[in-house]
C-alpha positions as CSV (number, residue, x, y, z in Angstrom):
1,M,25.3,2.1,-173.6
2,A,22.4,3.2,-175.8
3,R,22.0,1.4,-179.1
4,V,21.1,3.6,-182.1
5,I,18.7,1.9,-184.5
6,D,19.3,4.3,-187.4
7,P,22.2,6.8,-187.2
8,L,20.1,9.3,-189.1
9,R,17.3,9.0,-186.6
10,S,18.8,9.4,-183.2
11,S,15.4,9.4,-181.6
12,A,15.3,5.7,-182.2
13,A,18.0,5.0,-179.6
14,R,17.4,2.3,-176.9
15,G,19.1,2.0,-173.6
16,S,21.0,4.3,-171.3
17,V,24.0,6.6,-171.8
18,G,25.2,9.2,-169.3
19,G,22.3,10.3,-167.1
20,L,19.6,9.6,-169.7
21,T,17.6,6.6,-170.7
22,Y,16.1,6.3,-174.2
23,N,13.0,4.1,-174.9
24,Y,10.0,3.7,-177.2
25,S,6.5,3.1,-175.8
26,E,3.1,2.9,-177.5
27,G,4.2,5.0,-180.5
28,A,6.2,7.6,-178.6
29,H,9.9,8.1,-178.2
30,I,10.8,8.7,-174.6
31,V,13.9,10.3,-173.0
32,K,14.0,10.4,-169.2
33,T,16.5,10.7,-166.4
34,R,18.2,7.5,-165.7
35,S,17.1,5.9,-162.4
36,G,18.7,3.3,-160.2
37,P,17.4,-0.1,-159.2
38,G,14.0,-0.1,-157.4
39,I,12.3,-2.6,-155.2
40,Y,11.6,-5.7,-157.2
41,N,10.3,-8.3,-154.7
42,S,7.7,-6.6,-152.6
43,P,4.7,-8.8,-151.6
44,N,2.4,-7.0,-154.0
45,Q,4.9,-7.4,-156.9
46,I,5.3,-11.1,-156.2
47,G,1.6,-11.6,-156.1
48,A,1.1,-9.6,-159.3
49,R,3.7,-11.7,-161.1
50,A,2.1,-14.9,-159.9
51,V,-1.4,-13.9,-161.2
52,T,0.2,-12.9,-164.6
53,H,2.2,-16.1,-164.8
54,Y,-0.9,-18.2,-164.2
55,L,-3.0,-16.4,-166.8
56,N,-0.1,-16.7,-169.3
57,S,-0.2,-20.5,-168.7
58,R,-4.0,-20.5,-169.2
59,W,-3.6,-18.6,-172.5
60,A,-1.2,-21.3,-173.7
61,I,-3.8,-24.1,-173.4
62,L,-6.7,-22.2,-175.0
63,T,-8.0,-23.6,-178.3
64,D,-7.5,-21.9,-181.6
65,A,-11.1,-20.9,-181.6
66,Q,-10.9,-19.4,-178.2
67,R,-7.8,-17.4,-179.1
68,A,-9.5,-16.2,-182.3
69,A,-12.4,-15.0,-180.2
70,W,-10.1,-13.0,-177.9
71,N,-8.3,-11.5,-180.9
72,Q,-11.7,-10.4,-182.3
73,F,-12.7,-9.1,-178.9
74,A,-9.5,-7.0,-178.8
75,I,-10.4,-5.5,-182.2
76,D,-13.9,-4.7,-181.1
77,H,-12.8,-3.1,-177.8
78,P,-9.9,-0.8,-178.7
79,V,-7.8,0.4,-175.7
80,P,-6.5,4.0,-175.7
81,S,-2.8,4.5,-175.1
82,W,-1.3,7.1,-172.8
83,T,0.0,8.9,-175.9
84,G,-3.6,9.6,-177.0
85,G,-3.7,6.9,-179.7
86,I,-5.0,3.4,-179.8
87,K,-3.0,0.4,-178.7
88,P,-2.5,-2.3,-181.4
89,P,-5.2,-5.0,-180.8
90,N,-3.8,-8.0,-179.0
91,G,-6.0,-11.0,-178.0
92,H,-3.5,-12.2,-175.4
93,N,-3.4,-8.8,-173.7
94,A,-7.2,-8.6,-173.7
95,F,-7.4,-12.1,-172.1
96,V,-4.9,-11.2,-169.3
97,K,-6.5,-7.7,-168.7
98,C,-10.1,-9.1,-168.5
99,N,-9.1,-11.9,-166.2
100,W,-6.4,-10.3,-164.0
101,W,-8.6,-8.8,-161.3
102,K,-11.2,-11.6,-161.7
103,Y,-8.6,-14.3,-161.0
104,K,-6.9,-12.3,-158.2
105,N,-10.2,-11.9,-156.3
106,W,-12.1,-15.1,-157.3
107,S,-9.4,-17.6,-158.3
108,T,-11.2,-18.3,-161.6
109,Y,-11.0,-17.0,-165.1
110,N,-13.0,-16.7,-168.3
111,A,-11.7,-18.9,-171.2
112,S,-13.9,-17.0,-173.6
113,P,-14.3,-13.2,-173.9
114,P,-17.3,-11.7,-172.1
115,D,-20.4,-10.8,-174.1
116,W,-21.2,-7.7,-172.1
117,T,-20.1,-4.1,-172.7
118,P,-17.8,-2.5,-170.2
119,P,-19.5,-0.7,-167.2
120,P,-20.0,3.0,-167.2
121,A,-17.4,5.3,-165.6
122,P,-17.9,6.3,-161.9
123,T,-20.4,9.2,-161.6
124,N,-19.5,12.4,-159.7
125,F,-16.3,10.9,-158.3
126,R,-14.7,13.5,-156.0
127,L,-12.1,13.7,-153.2
128,Q,-12.1,15.5,-149.9
129,H,-9.9,15.5,-146.9
130,S,-11.2,15.0,-143.4
131,S,-8.7,15.8,-140.6
132,S,-5.6,14.1,-142.0
133,H,-7.2,11.5,-144.1
134,L,-8.1,11.3,-147.8
135,V,-11.8,10.5,-148.5
136,A,-13.2,9.5,-151.9
137,Y,-16.9,9.6,-152.7
138,W,-19.0,8.6,-155.8
139,D,-22.6,8.3,-156.7
140,T,-24.8,5.3,-157.0
141,D,-25.6,4.1,-160.5
142,P,-28.4,1.7,-161.4
143,K,-26.4,0.3,-164.3
144,V,-23.7,-1.0,-161.9
145,P,-24.8,-4.0,-159.8
146,P,-23.3,-3.6,-156.3
147,G,-22.9,-7.3,-155.6
148,S,-20.4,-7.9,-158.4
149,S,-18.7,-4.6,-158.8
150,E,-15.8,-2.7,-157.2
151,L,-14.0,0.5,-157.6
152,L,-10.3,0.5,-158.5
153,L,-8.4,3.5,-157.1
154,W,-5.0,4.6,-158.3
155,W,-3.1,7.6,-157.0
156,V,-0.2,9.9,-157.2
157,P,0.5,11.0,-153.6
158,A,1.6,14.4,-152.4
159,H,3.0,16.4,-155.3
160,P,3.2,20.1,-156.1
161,A,0.0,21.7,-157.4
162,T,1.9,22.9,-160.5
163,R,2.5,19.3,-161.5
164,V,0.0,17.5,-163.7
165,P,0.8,13.8,-163.2
166,N,0.1,11.2,-165.9
167,Q,-2.1,8.3,-165.0
168,K,0.5,5.9,-166.3
169,F,2.6,6.6,-163.3
170,A,-0.1,6.3,-160.7
171,V,0.2,3.6,-158.0
172,F,-2.7,1.2,-157.1
173,L,-4.3,2.4,-153.9
174,F,-7.3,0.2,-153.0
175,N,-10.4,-1.6,-154.4
176,P,-13.5,-0.9,-152.3
177,W,-16.8,-2.6,-153.1
178,W,-19.1,-0.4,-155.2
179,S,-21.9,-0.6,-152.7
180,G,-19.9,1.4,-150.1
181,L,-20.1,4.7,-152.1
182,S,-17.2,6.1,-150.1
183,Y,-13.6,5.2,-149.2
184,W,-11.8,6.4,-146.1
185,G,-8.2,6.6,-147.4
186,P,-4.8,6.7,-145.8
187,V,-3.3,9.5,-143.8
188,I,-2.0,12.3,-146.0
189,T,0.5,15.1,-145.5
190,T,0.8,18.6,-147.2
191,G,0.5,18.6,-150.9
192,R,-1.9,17.8,-153.8
193,Y,-3.3,14.3,-154.2
194,T,-4.5,13.0,-157.6
195,V,-6.7,9.9,-157.7
196,W,-8.0,8.0,-160.7
197,A,-11.0,5.6,-160.4
198,Q,-12.7,3.0,-162.6
199,I,-15.4,0.5,-162.1
200,H,-14.6,-3.2,-162.3
201,R,-17.3,-5.8,-163.0
202,T,-15.7,-8.7,-161.1
203,S,-17.9,-11.4,-162.6
204,L,-16.9,-10.4,-166.1
205,G,-13.4,-8.9,-165.8
206,L,-14.5,-5.7,-167.6
207,R,-13.4,-2.3,-166.5
208,S,-14.7,1.2,-167.2
209,T,-12.8,4.2,-168.4
210,F,-11.0,6.3,-165.8
211,V,-12.2,9.4,-164.1
212,K,-9.9,11.7,-162.1
213,S,-10.1,14.0,-159.1
214,Y,-7.7,15.8,-156.9
215,V,-7.6,17.5,-153.5
216,D,-5.1,19.9,-151.9
217,F,-4.2,19.3,-148.3
218,P,-2.8,22.5,-146.7
């Protein structure tokens, strides 16, 4: 049953009623079709929860000075929200976000925020299909050191060309090393494929903004 926060403002409802679910996310009221239970314990989900749990435990033992530094880092590096605004600065979120991929790949983390600026976005990122496979390409960039950088790829698989998917609903695909300059992706079937890419400096935990490309497979 949905709970109405203010009877005169029904858009502030939370929960589900009938076939609809009401929620509030990053400054936007959301109403969507109610969905049933999904898969909650896949190997990837279990691994992701373990990394997040560990980093939360590391945040708990940071000094006040270290937490203050992360809070200032969050203010100095605002994060755009999917609604087009800016997410409220949060030092804890910045700590987890900067360290998540770093810890996942290297089993270490930064107790203090990095002093470096985020890497540039991938240059000339584009998709093609070869036979029945998805292939991603990108150009080299002297500002991105290949030995400590990777490309994070997120996608929305086969969907109608009339649909413009939101990056928020993309699923992680793969993280090839930056030095490869190409990625031979999975087998695809008929439809449009949309892929987002960003550069991750593994040694710093910093990520670039996203770029997007799509390809139609007949």
